[in-house]
C-alpha positions as CSV (number, residue, x, y, z in Angstrom):
1,M,-15.2,16.1,-6.6
2,V,-12.1,13.8,-5.8
3,D,-9.5,15.0,-3.1
4,I,-6.4,13.0,-4.4
5,I,-3.8,12.4,-1.6
6,I,0.0,11.8,-2.8
7,V,2.3,10.8,-0.1
8,N,5.9,11.6,-1.4
9,W,9.2,10.6,0.1
10,N,12.0,11.9,-2.6
11,G,9.5,11.1,-5.5
12,G,12.1,12.5,-7.6
13,Q,10.7,12.8,-11.2
14,Y,8.5,10.0,-10.7
15,L,6.3,12.7,-8.2
16,K,6.8,15.2,-11.6
17,G,5.5,12.4,-14.3
18,C,2.7,11.2,-11.7
19,I,0.9,15.1,-10.9
20,D,1.6,15.8,-14.6
21,S,-0.5,12.3,-15.7
22,L,-2.9,14.1,-13.5
23,L,-3.1,17.7,-15.2
24,N,-3.8,15.9,-18.1
25,S,-6.7,14.2,-17.3
26,S,-10.2,14.4,-18.9
27,Y,-11.8,14.6,-15.2
28,K,-11.1,17.9,-14.0
29,N,-13.1,17.8,-10.8
30,Y,-10.6,17.3,-8.7
31,H,-7.9,18.7,-6.2
32,I,-4.2,17.4,-5.2
33,H,-2.9,17.3,-1.9
34,I,1.1,16.1,-1.4
35,V,2.1,15.7,1.7
36,D,5.8,15.6,1.6
37,N,7.2,13.3,4.3
38,G,10.7,15.4,5.0
39,S,12.1,14.7,1.4
40,I,15.7,15.8,1.0
41,D,15.1,15.6,-2.5
42,N,13.4,18.9,-3.1
43,S,11.0,16.8,-5.4
44,A,7.7,18.3,-4.1
45,T,8.9,22.3,-4.7
46,E,7.6,22.2,-8.5
47,S,4.2,21.1,-7.9
48,E,4.4,24.7,-5.6
49,G,2.0,26.9,-7.0
50,L,0.1,24.8,-9.6
51,E,-3.4,25.3,-10.3
52,K,-5.2,22.6,-8.2
53,V,-2.2,21.3,-5.9
54,S,-1.5,22.0,-2.4
55,V,1.8,21.2,-0.9
56,Y,2.3,20.4,3.0
57,Y,5.8,19.9,4.2
58,M,6.2,17.4,6.8
59,K,9.3,18.2,9.2
60,K,10.0,14.3,8.9
61,N,8.7,11.4,7.9
62,L,6.0,10.5,9.7
63,G,4.9,7.3,7.5
64,F,2.4,6.7,4.8
65,G,-1.0,6.1,7.4
66,K,0.0,9.4,9.7
67,A,0.6,11.5,6.6
68,C,-2.7,10.6,5.1
69,N,-4.5,11.2,8.0
70,W,-3.0,14.7,8.8
71,V,-4.1,15.9,5.7
72,L,-7.9,14.7,6.0
73,P,-9.6,18.1,7.7
74,Y,-8.4,19.5,3.9
75,L,-10.8,17.2,1.9
76,T,-13.8,18.4,1.3
77,G,-15.0,16.0,-1.8
78,E,-17.1,13.2,-2.0
79,H,-14.3,10.8,-3.3
80,V,-11.0,10.3,-1.7
81,L,-8.2,8.8,-4.1
82,L,-5.0,7.4,-2.7
83,L,-2.4,7.7,-5.5
84,N,1.6,6.6,-5.2
85,P,3.8,9.3,-6.3
86,D,5.4,6.2,-9.2
87,T,2.7,6.0,-11.1
88,Q,0.8,7.8,-14.5
89,I,-2.8,7.5,-15.1
90,K,-4.6,7.8,-18.5
91,A,-6.4,10.8,-19.9
92,D,-9.9,9.0,-18.6
93,T,-8.8,6.8,-15.7
94,L,-10.2,9.3,-13.5
95,A,-13.9,9.6,-15.6
96,I,-14.2,5.7,-16.1
97,A,-13.4,5.3,-12.0
98,I,-16.2,8.2,-11.3
99,K,-18.5,6.9,-13.5
100,Y,-18.3,3.3,-11.9
101,M,-18.7,4.9,-8.0
102,H,-21.9,6.9,-9.3
103,S,-23.3,4.1,-10.9
104,N,-23.0,1.9,-8.4
105,K,-23.8,3.1,-4.8
106,E,-23.0,0.0,-3.3
107,C,-19.3,0.1,-4.0
108,T,-17.1,1.6,-1.4
109,V,-13.6,1.1,-2.5
110,Y,-12.4,0.8,-6.0
111,G,-9.2,-0.3,-8.0
112,C,-7.8,-0.1,-11.4
113,S,-5.1,-2.7,-12.7
114,Q,-1.4,-1.5,-12.8
115,V,1.0,-2.2,-15.5
116,G,4.9,-1.9,-14.9
117,D,7.8,-1.3,-17.4
118,D,7.4,-4.7,-19.0
119,G,3.6,-4.1,-19.9
120,K,2.3,-7.1,-17.4
121,I,0.0,-6.6,-15.2
122,F,0.8,-6.7,-11.3
123,R,-0.9,-8.7,-9.0
124,T,-2.4,-5.8,-7.4
125,C,-5.5,-7.6,-5.1
126,G,-5.4,-8.9,-2.1
127,R,-7.2,-11.1,0.6
128,F,-7.1,-11.3,4.6
129,P,-4.8,-13.8,5.7
130,N,-5.8,-16.3,8.2
131,L,-3.6,-18.2,10.5
132,V,-2.3,-20.6,7.9
133,T,-1.9,-18.6,4.6
134,F,-0.1,-16.0,6.9
135,C,2.4,-18.8,7.8
136,N,2.5,-20.0,4.3
137,E,4.3,-17.1,3.2
138,A,6.3,-16.4,6.5
139,L,7.7,-19.6,5.8
140,G,8.4,-19.3,2.3
141,L,6.0,-21.8,1.5
142,S,3.3,-19.9,-0.9
143,A,7.0,-18.9,-3.2
144,L,8.0,-22.4,-3.1
145,F,4.7,-23.8,-3.8
146,P,2.3,-21.5,-4.9
147,N,-0.4,-24.5,-6.2
148,I,-0.4,-25.7,-2.9
149,F,0.3,-23.2,-0.7
150,K,-2.0,-19.5,-1.3
151,N,0.1,-16.5,0.1
152,G,-1.3,-14.5,2.9
153,F,-1.8,-11.4,1.2
154,L,-1.6,-11.3,-2.1
155,Q,-3.4,-12.8,-4.8
156,T,-0.4,-14.4,-6.5
157,D,-2.9,-17.2,-7.4
158,W,-4.9,-15.0,-9.8
159,D,-4.1,-13.7,-13.5
160,H,-5.7,-10.7,-12.7
161,S,-7.2,-10.7,-15.9
162,Y,-10.8,-9.9,-15.5
163,S,-13.1,-7.2,-13.6
164,S,-14.5,-8.7,-10.3
165,N,-15.7,-8.1,-6.8
166,V,-12.5,-8.3,-4.2
167,E,-11.6,-8.0,-1.0
168,H,-8.7,-5.8,-1.3
169,V,-6.7,-3.5,-3.9
170,M,-3.7,-2.1,-3.1
171,G,-3.2,1.7,-1.9
172,S,-1.1,2.6,-5.3
173,F,-4.4,3.9,-6.7
174,Y,-7.3,3.2,-4.0
175,L,-11.0,5.5,-4.2
176,I,-12.8,5.2,-1.5
177,R,-16.1,7.3,-0.9
178,K,-15.5,10.0,1.7
179,Q,-18.5,9.1,3.7
180,W,-17.1,5.9,4.8
181,I,-13.9,7.9,5.8
182,D,-16.7,9.6,7.7
183,E,-18.3,7.0,9.2
184,N,-15.8,4.7,10.3
185,G,-12.3,6.3,10.2
186,F,-9.4,6.8,8.0
187,L,-6.2,4.9,8.2
188,D,-4.9,3.4,11.3
189,D,-1.3,5.3,11.4
190,R,0.1,2.2,14.1
191,Y,1.2,1.2,10.7
192,F,4.1,3.3,9.8
193,V,4.4,2.3,6.0
194,Y,2.4,-1.7,4.4
195,L,-0.7,-3.1,5.4
196,E,-3.0,0.0,5.9
197,D,-4.4,0.2,3.2
198,L,-5.2,-3.7,3.7
199,D,-6.4,-2.6,7.2
200,M,-8.9,-0.2,5.8
201,S,-10.1,-2.8,3.7
202,K,-10.6,-5.2,5.9
203,R,-12.9,-2.4,8.0
204,V,-14.8,-1.9,4.5
205,F,-15.8,-5.5,4.2
206,D,-16.5,-5.9,7.7
207,S,-19.0,-3.1,7.4
208,G,-20.2,-4.5,4.1
209,G,-18.8,-2.4,1.3
210,L,-17.9,-3.7,-1.7
211,I,-14.4,-3.2,-3.6
212,Y,-14.2,-3.3,-6.8
213,Y,-11.2,-4.0,-9.3
214,D,-11.7,-3.2,-12.6
215,R,-9.1,-4.6,-15.3
216,E,-10.5,-2.4,-18.0
217,N,-9.1,1.2,-16.8
218,T,-5.3,0.6,-16.5
219,I,-2.6,3.1,-14.6
220,Y,1.2,2.6,-15.1
221,H,3.1,2.2,-12.1
222,K,6.8,1.6,-11.7
223,G,6.4,-0.4,-8.4
224,G,9.6,-0.4,-5.7
225,G,10.6,2.9,-7.4
226,L,11.0,4.8,-4.0
227,S,10.7,1.7,-1.0
228,S,13.6,0.5,-3.1
229,Q,15.7,3.5,-1.9
230,V,16.2,1.5,1.5
231,K,16.8,-2.2,1.8
232,A,16.8,-3.4,5.5
233,K,14.4,-1.0,6.7
234,R,11.8,-1.4,4.1
235,L,12.2,-5.1,5.7
236,F,11.5,-4.0,8.9
237,Y,8.5,-2.0,8.1
238,S,7.2,-4.6,6.3
239,L,7.7,-6.9,9.2
240,H,6.1,-4.8,11.4
241,A,3.1,-4.2,9.7
242,R,2.5,-7.8,9.4
243,H,2.5,-7.8,13.5
244,E,0.3,-5.1,13.7
245,Y,-2.1,-6.5,11.3
246,I,-2.5,-9.7,13.1
247,K,-2.0,-8.7,16.6
248,K,-4.9,-6.5,15.3
249,F,-7.3,-9.0,13.8
250,F,-6.5,-12.4,14.9
251,S,-7.7,-14.0,17.9
252,P,-5.2,-14.5,20.7
253,V,-4.2,-18.0,20.0
254,S,-3.7,-17.7,16.3
255,Y,-1.9,-14.2,16.8
256,F,0.5,-16.0,19.1
257,F,1.3,-18.9,16.5
258,A,1.3,-16.5,14.0
259,S,3.9,-13.9,15.6
260,L,5.9,-16.8,16.6
261,T,6.2,-18.5,13.0
262,M,6.9,-14.9,11.4
263,L,10.0,-14.2,14.5
264,F,11.9,-17.2,14.7
265,P,11.3,-20.2,11.6
266,G,10.4,-17.1,9.5
267,Y,13.7,-15.7,10.1
268,I,15.8,-18.8,9.7
269,T,13.6,-19.5,6.0
270,R,14.7,-15.5,4.8
271,M,18.8,-16.5,5.7
272,I,18.4,-20.0,4.1
273,E,17.3,-17.8,1.0
274,D,19.7,-15.4,0.7
275,I,22.3,-17.7,1.7
276,L,22.3,-20.9,-0.1
277,V,19.4,-20.1,-3.2
278,K,20.3,-16.5,-3.8
279,R,23.8,-17.0,-2.6
280,N,23.9,-12.9,-1.7
281,L,25.4,-12.5,1.8
282,H,24.7,-8.6,1.4
283,E,20.8,-9.6,1.3
284,A,21.6,-11.7,4.1
285,R,22.9,-9.0,6.4
286,E,20.2,-6.8,5.8
287,T,17.4,-9.4,6.3
288,T,19.8,-10.1,9.8
289,Q,19.6,-6.1,10.5
290,A,15.6,-5.4,9.6
291,Y,15.4,-8.4,12.2
292,K,17.4,-7.2,14.7
293,M,14.9,-3.5,14.4
294,L,11.9,-5.6,14.7
295,Y,12.7,-7.6,18.3
296,K,14.6,-4.6,19.1
297,Y,11.1,-2.6,18.6
298,L,8.9,-5.4,19.7
299,F,10.6,-6.3,22.8
300,I,12.8,-3.0,24.0
301,T,12.0,0.3,22.8
302,K,8.3,-0.3,21.4
303,Q,9.4,3.1,19.1
304,F,10.5,3.5,15.7
305,K,14.4,5.2,15.3
Protein backbone atom coordinates (compact mmCIF):
# COMPACT_ATOMS: atom_id res chain seq x y z
CA MET A 1 0.00 0.00 0.00
CA VAL A 2 1.28 3.45 -0.97
CA ASP A 3 -0.06 6.67 0.51
CA ILE A 4 0.39 9.44 -2.08
CA ILE A 5 0.51 12.99 -0.71
CA ILE A 6 -0.15 15.88 -3.07
CA VAL A 7 0.01 19.37 -1.59
CA ASN A 8 -2.06 21.64 -3.80
CA TRP A 9 -2.05 25.42 -4.03
CA ASN A 10 -4.08 26.74 -6.98
CA GLY A 11 -2.99 23.78 -9.07
CA GLY A 12 -5.58 24.27 -11.79
CA GLN A 13 -5.39 21.79 -14.66
CA TYR A 14 -1.97 20.58 -13.48
CA LEU A 15 -3.62 18.85 -10.53
CA LYS A 16 -6.28 17.26 -12.75
CA GLY A 17 -3.60 15.87 -15.06
CA CYS A 18 -1.68 14.48 -12.11
CA ILE A 19 -4.74 12.75 -10.62
CA ASP A 20 -5.79 11.34 -14.00
CA SER A 21 -2.34 9.83 -14.48
CA LEU A 22 -2.50 8.19 -11.05
CA LEU A 23 -5.98 6.77 -11.68
CA ASN A 24 -4.66 5.23 -14.91
CA SER A 25 -1.78 3.52 -13.11
CA SER A 26 -1.43 -0.24 -13.52
CA TYR A 27 -0.54 -0.39 -9.81
CA LYS A 28 -3.77 -0.10 -7.84
CA ASN A 29 -2.75 -0.52 -4.21
CA TYR A 30 -2.58 3.16 -3.28
CA HIS A 31 -4.56 6.00 -1.75
CA ILE A 32 -4.24 9.65 -2.76
CA HIS A 33 -4.31 12.38 -0.12
CA ILE A 34 -4.76 15.88 -1.56
CA VAL A 35 -4.00 18.59 0.98
CA ASP A 36 -5.38 21.83 -0.41
CA ASN A 37 -3.44 24.77 1.02
CA GLY A 38 -6.08 27.49 0.89
CA SER A 39 -6.50 27.51 -2.90
CA ILE A 40 -8.90 30.00 -4.43
CA ASP A 41 -9.22 28.33 -7.84
CA ASN A 42 -11.32 25.34 -6.62
CA SER A 43 -8.79 23.05 -8.30
CA ALA A 44 -9.18 20.30 -5.68
CA THR A 45 -12.95 20.09 -5.91
CA GLU A 46 -12.83 18.02 -9.11
CA SER A 47 -11.21 15.21 -7.14
CA GLU A 48 -13.92 15.06 -4.49
CA GLY A 49 -15.78 11.76 -4.45
CA LEU A 50 -13.24 9.91 -6.57
CA GLU A 51 -12.36 6.38 -5.50
CA LYS A 52 -8.95 6.18 -3.80
CA VAL A 53 -8.86 9.97 -3.26
CA SER A 54 -9.31 12.00 -0.06
CA VAL A 55 -9.29 15.79 -0.12
CA TYR A 56 -8.45 17.90 2.94
CA TYR A 57 -9.01 21.65 2.88
CA MET A 58 -6.79 23.97 4.87
CA LYS A 59 -8.09 27.44 5.70
CA LYS A 60 -4.80 29.02 4.65
CA ASN A 61 -1.49 28.10 3.04
CA LEU A 62 0.31 26.13 5.74
CA GLY A 63 3.40 25.54 3.67
CA PHE A 64 4.52 22.21 2.22
CA GLY A 65 6.01 20.50 5.26
CA LYS A 66 3.22 21.42 7.65
CA ALA A 67 0.57 20.29 5.14
CA CYS A 68 2.27 16.90 4.77
CA ASN A 69 2.60 16.52 8.55
CA TRP A 70 -1.08 17.37 8.96
CA VAL A 71 -2.14 14.34 6.92
CA LEU A 72 0.34 11.96 8.59
CA PRO A 73 -2.25 10.40 10.99
CA TYR A 74 -4.27 9.25 7.97
CA LEU A 75 -1.42 7.28 6.38
CA THR A 76 -1.69 3.50 6.72
CA GLY A 77 0.53 2.11 3.95
CA GLU A 78 4.05 0.72 3.93
CA HIS A 79 5.29 3.53 1.70
CA VAL A 80 4.66 7.25 1.37
CA LEU A 81 5.02 9.08 -1.94
CA LEU A 82 5.41 12.86 -2.08
CA LEU A 83 4.23 13.96 -5.51
CA ASN A 84 3.98 17.41 -7.06
CA PRO A 85 0.63 18.40 -8.57
CA ASP A 86 2.40 19.49 -11.77
CA THR A 87 3.67 15.96 -12.49
CA GLN A 88 2.19 13.07 -14.45
CA ILE A 89 3.27 9.48 -13.98
CA LYS A 90 3.23 6.66 -16.52
CA ALA A 91 1.06 3.57 -16.21
CA ASP A 92 3.92 1.46 -14.82
CA THR A 93 5.72 4.12 -12.74
CA LEU A 94 4.39 3.03 -9.36
CA ALA A 95 4.73 -0.68 -10.11
CA ILE A 96 8.41 -0.26 -11.02
CA ALA A 97 9.09 1.87 -7.94
CA ILE A 98 7.40 -0.48 -5.48
CA LYS A 99 9.04 -3.55 -7.04
CA TYR A 100 12.44 -1.94 -6.50
CA MET A 101 11.65 -1.12 -2.86
CA HIS A 102 10.49 -4.69 -2.21
CA SER A 103 13.62 -6.13 -3.85
CA ASN A 104 16.07 -3.75 -2.15
CA LYS A 105 15.29 -3.63 1.54
CA GLU A 106 18.32 -1.44 2.26
CA CYS A 107 16.82 1.36 0.15
CA THR A 108 14.94 3.95 2.22
CA VAL A 109 14.07 6.50 -0.47
CA TYR A 110 13.43 6.03 -4.18
CA GLY A 111 13.28 8.72 -6.88
CA CYS A 112 12.84 8.54 -10.64
CA SER A 113 14.02 10.67 -13.54
CA GLN A 114 11.87 13.63 -14.52
CA VAL A 115 11.49 15.29 -17.91
CA GLY A 116 9.92 18.59 -18.91
CA ASP A 117 8.14 19.84 -22.01
CA ASP A 118 11.35 19.70 -24.04
CA GLY A 119 11.94 16.04 -23.16
CA LYS A 120 15.21 16.78 -21.39
CA ILE A 121 16.00 15.26 -18.00
CA PHE A 122 15.84 17.65 -15.07
CA ARG A 123 18.82 17.67 -12.72
CA THR A 124 16.75 16.56 -9.74
CA CYS A 125 19.38 14.83 -7.60
CA GLY A 126 21.09 16.89 -4.96
CA ARG A 127 24.00 17.01 -2.56
CA PHE A 128 24.33 18.19 1.00
CA PRO A 129 26.02 21.60 0.94
CA ASN A 130 29.09 22.46 2.95
CA LEU A 131 30.47 25.93 3.64
CA VAL A 132 32.41 26.10 0.37
CA THR A 133 29.68 24.84 -1.98
CA PHE A 134 27.04 26.93 -0.20
CA CYS A 135 29.07 30.10 -0.71
CA ASN A 136 29.80 29.10 -4.31
CA GLU A 137 26.09 29.23 -5.00
CA ALA A 138 25.33 32.28 -2.85
CA LEU A 139 27.95 34.29 -4.76
CA GLY A 140 26.86 32.97 -8.15
CA LEU A 141 30.22 31.29 -8.78
CA SER A 142 28.69 27.88 -9.49
CA ALA A 143 26.47 29.42 -12.16
CA LEU A 144 29.26 31.42 -13.81
CA PHE A 145 31.99 28.76 -13.59
CA PRO A 146 30.22 25.38 -13.11
CA ASN A 147 33.32 23.41 -14.11
CA ILE A 148 35.30 24.97 -11.26
CA PHE A 149 32.81 25.73 -8.49
CA LYS A 150 30.27 23.07 -7.46
CA ASN A 151 26.63 23.99 -6.85
CA GLY A 152 25.66 23.84 -3.21
CA PHE A 153 22.44 21.87 -3.56
CA LEU A 154 21.76 20.38 -7.01
CA GLN A 155 24.08 18.03 -8.87
CA THR A 156 24.09 20.19 -11.98
CA ASP A 157 27.56 18.82 -12.78
CA TRP A 158 26.06 15.34 -13.39
CA ASP A 159 23.89 14.64 -16.45
CA HIS A 160 21.63 12.15 -14.60
CA SER A 161 22.04 9.68 -17.46
CA TYR A 162 22.36 6.53 -15.32
CA SER A 163 20.86 5.07 -12.15
CA SER A 164 22.77 5.45 -8.91
CA ASN A 165 22.63 5.78 -5.16
CA VAL A 166 22.70 9.51 -4.41
CA GLU A 167 22.51 11.85 -1.43
CA HIS A 168 19.14 13.32 -2.37
CA VAL A 169 16.24 13.04 -4.82
CA MET A 170 13.84 15.94 -5.33
CA GLY A 171 10.56 15.92 -3.41
CA SER A 172 8.47 16.19 -6.58
CA PHE A 173 8.61 12.36 -6.63
CA TYR A 174 9.91 11.08 -3.32
CA LEU A 175 9.02 7.54 -2.26
CA ILE A 176 10.00 6.71 1.32
CA ARG A 177 9.36 3.83 3.67
CA LYS A 178 6.70 4.58 6.29
CA GLN A 179 8.68 2.65 8.89
CA TRP A 180 11.52 5.18 8.62
CA ILE A 181 9.03 8.04 9.15
CA ASP A 182 7.55 6.30 12.19
CA GLU A 183 11.01 5.91 13.71
CA ASN A 184 12.57 9.24 12.72
CA GLY A 185 9.78 11.74 12.09
CA PHE A 186 8.42 13.30 8.92
CA LEU A 187 9.10 16.72 7.40
CA ASP A 188 10.53 19.59 9.45
CA ASP A 189 7.89 22.30 9.12
CA ARG A 190 10.28 25.12 10.00
CA TYR A 191 10.71 25.25 6.23
CA PHE A 192 7.67 26.87 4.65
CA VAL A 193 8.56 25.51 1.22
CA TYR A 194 11.85 24.31 -0.36
CA LEU A 195 14.56 22.11 1.20
CA GLU A 196 12.30 20.22 3.59
CA ASP A 197 12.91 17.24 1.30
CA LEU A 198 16.69 17.78 1.43
CA ASP A 199 16.44 18.02 5.21
CA MET A 200 14.72 14.63 5.30
CA SER A 201 17.28 13.14 2.92
CA LYS A 202 20.04 14.37 5.24
CA ARG A 203 18.39 12.64 8.16
CA VAL A 204 17.92 9.47 6.09
CA PHE A 205 21.59 9.58 5.11
CA ASP A 206 22.72 10.19 8.69
CA SER A 207 20.61 7.26 9.89
CA GLY A 208 22.36 4.92 7.44
CA GLY A 209 19.58 4.72 4.85
CA LEU A 210 20.18 4.62 1.10
CA ILE A 211 18.59 6.89 -1.50
CA TYR A 212 18.26 5.59 -5.06
CA TYR A 213 17.78 7.49 -8.31
CA ASP A 214 16.26 5.35 -11.08
CA ARG A 215 17.08 6.79 -14.49
CA GLU A 216 14.96 4.18 -16.31
CA ASN A 217 11.71 5.09 -14.56
CA THR A 218 10.61 8.45 -15.94
CA ILE A 219 7.75 10.87 -15.20
CA TYR A 220 6.68 14.19 -16.66
CA HIS A 221 7.22 17.29 -14.54
CA LYS A 222 6.09 20.70 -15.68
CA GLY A 223 8.60 22.37 -13.37
CA GLY A 224 7.94 25.76 -11.82
CA GLY A 225 4.31 25.51 -12.80
CA LEU A 226 2.93 26.55 -9.43
CA SER A 227 5.81 28.38 -7.79
CA SER A 228 6.03 30.63 -10.85
CA GLN A 229 2.78 32.21 -9.68
CA VAL A 230 4.86 34.20 -7.20
CA LYS A 231 8.16 36.04 -7.67
CA ALA A 232 9.51 37.94 -4.67
CA LYS A 233 7.88 35.52 -2.24
CA ARG A 234 9.32 32.54 -4.09
CA LEU A 235 12.84 33.92 -3.68
CA PHE A 236 12.15 34.83 -0.05
CA TYR A 237 11.01 31.28 0.73
CA SER A 238 14.06 29.87 -1.05
CA LEU A 239 16.45 32.10 0.91
CA HIS A 240 14.63 31.41 4.16
CA ALA A 241 14.89 27.66 3.55
CA ARG A 242 18.62 27.94 2.94
CA HIS A 243 19.02 29.86 6.16
CA GLU A 244 17.08 27.27 8.15
CA TYR A 245 19.08 24.40 6.62
CA ILE A 246 22.52 25.83 7.42
CA LYS A 247 21.38 26.88 10.88
CA LYS A 248 20.33 23.30 11.58
CA PHE A 249 23.19 21.34 10.02
CA PHE A 250 26.26 23.62 9.87
CA SER A 251 28.66 24.17 12.75
CA PRO A 252 28.31 27.58 14.46
CA VAL A 253 31.37 28.95 12.66
CA SER A 254 30.30 27.67 9.24
CA TYR A 255 26.75 28.94 9.84
CA PHE A 256 28.05 32.42 10.66
CA PHE A 257 30.13 32.74 7.49
CA ALA A 258 27.55 31.07 5.25
CA SER A 259 24.66 33.23 6.45
CA LEU A 260 26.77 36.38 6.23
CA THR A 261 27.68 35.52 2.63
CA MET A 262 24.08 34.81 1.66
CA LEU A 263 22.60 37.90 3.32
CA PHE A 264 24.95 40.59 2.04
CA PRO A 265 27.41 39.69 -0.77
CA GLY A 266 24.76 37.29 -2.06
CA TYR A 267 22.26 40.13 -2.44
CA ILE A 268 24.78 42.33 -4.25
CA THR A 269 25.66 39.48 -6.62
CA ARG A 270 21.99 38.92 -7.49
CA MET A 271 21.47 42.63 -8.13
CA ILE A 272 24.48 42.78 -10.45
CA GLU A 273 23.08 39.82 -12.38
CA ASP A 274 19.58 41.32 -12.61
CA ILE A 275 20.70 44.79 -13.69
CA LEU A 276 23.91 44.30 -15.66
CA VAL A 277 23.51 40.79 -17.06
CA LYS A 278 19.76 40.27 -17.46
CA ARG A 279 19.05 44.01 -17.77
CA ASN A 280 15.79 43.39 -15.97
CA LEU A 281 14.86 46.17 -13.55
CA HIS A 282 11.59 44.48 -12.64
CA GLU A 283 13.45 41.35 -11.51
CA ALA A 284 15.89 43.54 -9.58
CA ARG A 285 12.96 45.07 -7.70
CA GLU A 286 11.60 41.60 -6.96
CA THR A 287 15.00 40.55 -5.64
CA THR A 288 15.17 43.59 -3.38
CA GLN A 289 11.67 42.91 -2.09
CA ALA A 290 12.60 39.30 -1.31
CA TYR A 291 15.67 40.34 0.68
CA LYS A 292 13.64 42.96 2.54
CA MET A 293 11.22 40.23 3.59
CA LEU A 294 14.12 38.03 4.66
CA TYR A 295 15.81 40.76 6.71
CA LYS A 296 12.48 41.62 8.33
CA TYR A 297 11.83 37.98 9.18
CA LEU A 298 15.31 37.31 10.58
CA PHE A 299 15.92 40.53 12.47
CA ILE A 300 12.48 41.90 13.39
CA THR A 301 9.31 39.78 13.27
CA LYS A 302 10.49 36.14 13.20
CA GLN A 303 7.11 35.45 11.55
CA PHE A 304 5.80 34.87 8.04
CA LYS A 305 3.42 37.47 6.71
